[in-house]
N, C-alpha and C positions, 0 to 999 in steps of 0.2 A: 525524531519521530514526527510524522505529519499529524496535525490536529484535524478532527472531523470538521467538515464545512457546514456552516449554518446558512440556510436560505431564508430570505425575506419574502414578503408578499411581492415585492417588485421582481425578485428573481423568478418566482413561480409564474408571474404574469408573462415574463419574457419567454420562459421555457415552454409554457403551454399556449402562448399567443392568445391570451384572454385579457379582458379589461378589468378595471377595479372591482366592479360589482361582482363579477363571477369569481374573481380571486378571493375576495373577502367571504363570499358565500362558501367557497371551498374550505377556507380556514375555519369556518364555523361548523362544518360537517363533523358529526360524531366520530366517524371512522377515519378521519384525516388526522394523522399523528403529529399535529402541531402543538406548540405551546406559546404562551404569552408571557413576556417579561417586561415589566414596567410599561404596560399598555401597548407593546409592540409584538406582532405575531411573527413567529419563526417556525421553521421545520428543519430537522437535521437532513442533510443531503441524502444520506443512505436510506433513511426512513421514507423520504419523498420518492426515491426511485423504487423502493420495495412496494410502496403503495401503488405507484404507477404501473409496475409490473403485474400486480395482482388484479388490475382492472380487467384483464383479459380472462380471468378465471371466474368472474362473477357477473351474470347477466345484468343485474341491477347497476353495477358499477360501469359496465360497458355502456349502458344508456346514459349515465351521468357523463362519462368521458365524451361520448358522441355529442351530447348536448353542449358541453363546454368548449370543445375544440373544433366543432364543425368538421370532424374527421370522417363521418360516415353518413 
């Protein structure tokens, strides 16, 4: 059985092509389903992709994504 993958801030930075400041700001967002363990931020891979997929459904989140990724 394959274990769920856990992403770090560094993983998210690479996936979204963002810097440290934006990555840590994202991890502090109330609606970002991350968790902290012994001072280190993590997010489950499936929760990250679900969160990312939901960005297209909410105008406020679309703005956040555009701001972060320079996608639009």
